N, CA, C and O of each residue as an XYZ file, in Angstrom:
288
protein
N      56.164    -10.607     14.495
C      55.249     -9.508     14.645
C      55.733     -8.379     13.727
O      56.926     -8.073     13.696
N      54.841     -7.781     13.007
C      55.179     -6.678     12.106
C      54.189     -5.543     12.338
O      52.975     -5.747     12.318
N      54.727     -4.338     12.558
C      53.887     -3.181     12.872
C      54.198     -2.055     11.888
O      55.354     -1.651     11.769
N      53.191     -1.541     11.182
C      53.428     -0.408     10.284
C      53.439      0.922     11.053
O      52.728      1.085     12.045
N      54.249      1.853     10.581
C      54.328      3.198     11.139
C      54.198      4.212     10.012
O      54.532      3.917      8.864
N      53.724      5.376     10.329
C      53.683      6.462      9.349
C      54.578      7.591      9.835
O      54.754      7.796     11.036
N      55.125      8.299      8.900
C      55.925      9.497      9.171
C      57.105      9.233     10.112
O      57.273      9.911     11.126
N      57.914      8.235      9.754
C      59.150      7.930     10.490
C      60.312      8.574      9.757
O      60.292      8.682      8.531
N      61.322      9.000     10.495
C      62.520      9.553      9.869
C      63.453      8.408      9.490
O      63.932      7.674     10.354
N      63.704      8.265      8.199
C      64.569      7.215      7.674
C      66.036      7.631      7.828
O      66.321      8.805      8.063
N      66.959      6.689      7.698
C      68.378      7.026      7.782
C      68.837      8.075      6.764
O      69.828      8.766      7.000
N      68.144      8.201      5.656
C      68.507      9.206      4.646
C      67.990     10.600      5.012
O      68.334     11.583      4.356
N      67.165     10.681      6.055
C      66.620     11.964      6.487
C      65.201     12.234      6.029
O      64.563     13.168      6.514
N      64.694     11.428      5.100
C      63.322     11.605      4.627
C      62.327     11.139      5.690
O      62.621     10.239      6.477
N      61.163     11.754      5.703
C      60.067     11.318      6.558
C      59.151     10.450      5.697
O      58.509     10.939      4.767
N      59.098      9.147      6.022
C      58.375      8.185      5.191
C      57.646      7.182      6.087
O      57.826      7.173      7.305
N      56.830      6.351      5.470
C      56.204      5.241      6.183
C      57.238      4.143      6.404
O      58.216      4.040      5.662
N      57.015      3.328      7.425
C      57.961      2.261      7.743
C      57.216      1.066      8.312
O      56.051      1.161      8.699
N      57.918     -0.068      8.354
C      57.380     -1.293      8.938
C      58.431     -1.864      9.885
O      59.575     -2.093      9.490
N      58.040     -2.089     11.127
C      58.934     -2.653     12.140
C      58.605     -4.133     12.279
O      57.458     -4.501     12.534
N      59.609     -4.970     12.109
C      59.426     -6.420     12.198
C      60.295     -6.949     13.328
O      61.479     -6.620     13.405
N      59.716     -7.770     14.211
C      60.448     -8.316     15.355
C      60.102     -9.786     15.534
O      58.935    -10.175     15.506
N      61.144    -10.596     15.718
C      60.994    -12.021     16.001
C      61.907    -12.364     17.171
O      62.977    -11.777     17.328
N      61.472    -13.327     17.996
C      62.260    -13.761     19.144
C      62.065    -15.256     19.341
O      61.041    -15.820     18.953
N      63.068    -15.892     19.953
C      62.862    -17.256     20.392
C      63.194    -17.346     21.887
O      63.638    -16.367     22.486
N      62.984    -18.489     22.468
C      63.171    -18.656     23.915
C      64.634    -18.802     24.329
O      64.929    -18.822     25.524
N      65.549    -18.904     23.375
C      66.956    -19.076     23.692
C      67.768    -17.789     23.578
O      68.986    -17.826     23.753
N      67.142    -16.664     23.295
C      67.846    -15.391     23.269
C      68.016    -14.756     21.912
O      68.550    -13.650     21.827
N      67.583    -15.406     20.844
C      67.680    -14.816     19.511
C      66.622    -13.727     19.354
O      65.445    -13.954     19.634
N      67.044    -12.548     18.908
C      66.117    -11.446     18.654
C      66.451    -10.847     17.291
O      67.588    -10.445     17.047
N      65.471    -10.789     16.415
C      65.588    -10.155     15.107
C      64.705     -8.915     15.158
O      63.495     -9.015     15.358
N      65.310     -7.754     14.978
C      64.593     -6.488     15.099
C      64.949     -5.637     13.880
O      66.044     -5.076     13.827
N      64.047     -5.529     12.900
C      64.311     -4.847     11.636
C      63.277     -3.762     11.383
O      62.099     -3.928     11.698
N      63.728     -2.651     10.812
C      62.830     -1.583     10.379
C      63.097     -1.346      8.896
O      64.230     -1.082      8.494
N      62.045     -1.444      8.089
C      62.118     -1.218      6.654
C      61.341      0.057      6.320
O      60.175      0.189      6.692
N      61.974      0.981      5.630
C      61.369      2.268      5.273
C      60.905      2.233      3.824
O      61.516      1.558      2.995
N      59.839      2.948      3.512
C      59.273      2.923      2.158
C      60.227      3.500      1.111
O      60.065      3.221     -0.077
N      61.209      4.291      1.520
C      62.187      4.841      0.583
C      63.253      3.811      0.216
O      64.016      4.016     -0.728
N      63.310      2.688      0.972
C      64.293      1.642      0.713
C      65.374      1.535      1.772
O      66.146      0.575      1.761
N      65.453      2.486      2.682
C      66.414      2.409      3.783
C      66.006      1.294      4.736
O      64.853      0.863      4.745
N      66.975      0.825      5.547
C      66.637     -0.180      6.555
C      67.606     -0.105      7.730
O      68.768      0.274      7.583
N      67.093     -0.476      8.894
C      67.872     -0.604     10.128
C      67.638     -2.015     10.645
O      66.505     -2.494     10.668
N      68.713     -2.679     11.061
C      68.562     -4.013     11.613
C      69.351     -4.130     12.910
O      70.408     -3.519     13.071
N      68.827     -4.910     13.813
C      69.538     -5.286     15.037
C      69.218     -6.746     15.304
O      68.064     -7.122     15.510
N      70.263     -7.560     15.296
C      70.113     -8.986     15.530
C      70.927     -9.353     16.761
O      72.137     -9.134     16.797
N      70.269     -9.907     17.762
C      70.931    -10.394     18.968
C      70.949    -11.915     18.875
O      69.917    -12.544     18.641
N      72.125    -12.496     19.059
C      72.310    -13.931     18.865
C      72.330    -14.688     20.188
O      72.427    -14.092     21.260
N      72.236    -16.001     20.091
C      72.166    -16.867     21.271
C      73.378    -16.721     22.184
O      73.257    -16.928     23.391
N      74.539    -16.372     21.642
C      75.743    -16.245     22.462
C      75.857    -14.885     23.150
O      76.840    -14.625     23.843
N      74.858    -14.013     22.963
C      74.862    -12.698     23.589
C      75.417    -11.597     22.713
O      75.319    -10.422     23.068
N      76.005    -11.950     21.565
C      76.518    -10.928     20.668
C      75.358    -10.273     19.915
O      74.265    -10.830     19.826
N      75.615     -9.094     19.383
C      74.581     -8.360     18.650
C      75.221     -7.631     17.475
O      76.352     -7.157     17.576
N      74.499     -7.542     16.361
C      74.959     -6.805     15.191
C      73.886     -5.796     14.816
O      72.701     -6.121     14.741
N      74.331     -4.552     14.579
C      73.437     -3.478     14.162
C      73.930     -2.962     12.822
O      75.115     -2.668     12.660
N      73.015     -2.852     11.854
C      73.358     -2.262     10.563
C      72.325     -1.204     10.198
O      71.148     -1.296     10.544
N      72.813     -0.202      9.489
C      71.951      0.839      8.947
C      72.369      1.021      7.493
O      73.535      1.290      7.204
N      71.406      0.871      6.574
C      71.686      0.971      5.147
C      70.737      1.988      4.536
O      69.520      1.902      4.697
N      71.316      2.953      3.830
C      70.521      3.961      3.132
C      69.914      3.362      1.873
O      70.407      2.349      1.378
N      68.849      3.969      1.343
C      68.110      3.437      0.196
C      68.967      3.268     -1.064
O      68.608      2.491     -1.949
N      70.089      3.978     -1.157
C      70.976      3.830     -2.316
C      72.023      2.740     -2.100
O      72.913      2.559     -2.932
N      71.920      2.011     -0.982
C      72.832      0.911     -0.699
C      74.042      1.284      0.138
O      74.824      0.409      0.510
N      74.212      2.566      0.443
C      75.365      2.978      1.246
C      75.207      2.484      2.682
O      74.183      2.718      3.323
N      76.228      1.805      3.171
C      76.248      1.299      4.532
C      76.629      2.438      5.477
O      77.735      2.974      5.393
N      75.720      2.805      6.368
C      75.950      3.906      7.301
C      76.485      3.421      8.634
O      77.189      4.158      9.324
N      76.157      2.180      9.009
C      76.650      1.608     10.269
C      76.645      0.097     10.151
O      75.747     -0.493      9.551
N      77.664     -0.521     10.736
C      77.760     -1.975     10.812
C      78.563     -2.276     12.068
O      79.792     -2.339     12.032
N      77.871     -2.457     13.155
C      78.512     -2.644     14.458
C      78.246     -4.037     14.977
O      77.115     -4.520     14.941
N      79.309     -4.689     15.468
C      79.182     -5.990     16.094
C      79.652     -5.864     17.532
O      80.790     -5.471     17.791
N      78.774     -6.197     18.463
C      79.108     -6.244     19.883
C      79.205     -7.707     20.256
O      78.204     -8.423     20.266
N      80.408     -8.150     20.563
C      80.614     -9.547     20.935
C      80.851     -9.645     22.429
O      81.632     -8.878     22.993
N      80.190    -10.572     23.057
C      80.331    -10.791     24.481
C      80.850    -12.201     24.698
O      80.362    -13.147     24.081
N      81.821    -12.345     25.558
C      82.389    -13.673     25.833
C      82.002    -14.137     27.194
O      82.385    -15.233     27.604
């Protein structure tokens, strides 16, 4: 599923259009990505084992966040 948005605040601070993309399966995988028209992006991926990774990348390629939550 992909949903367009207007006037979202991107990680760089600009107010731009964006597209939210989400995919899921029945075993717990969740792909949740936001792409901004300036080139910034936010991602959150939840994996089958319960772990999750969140990244935030500015339009110039600078990594602002890269977090891994691992659950055992």
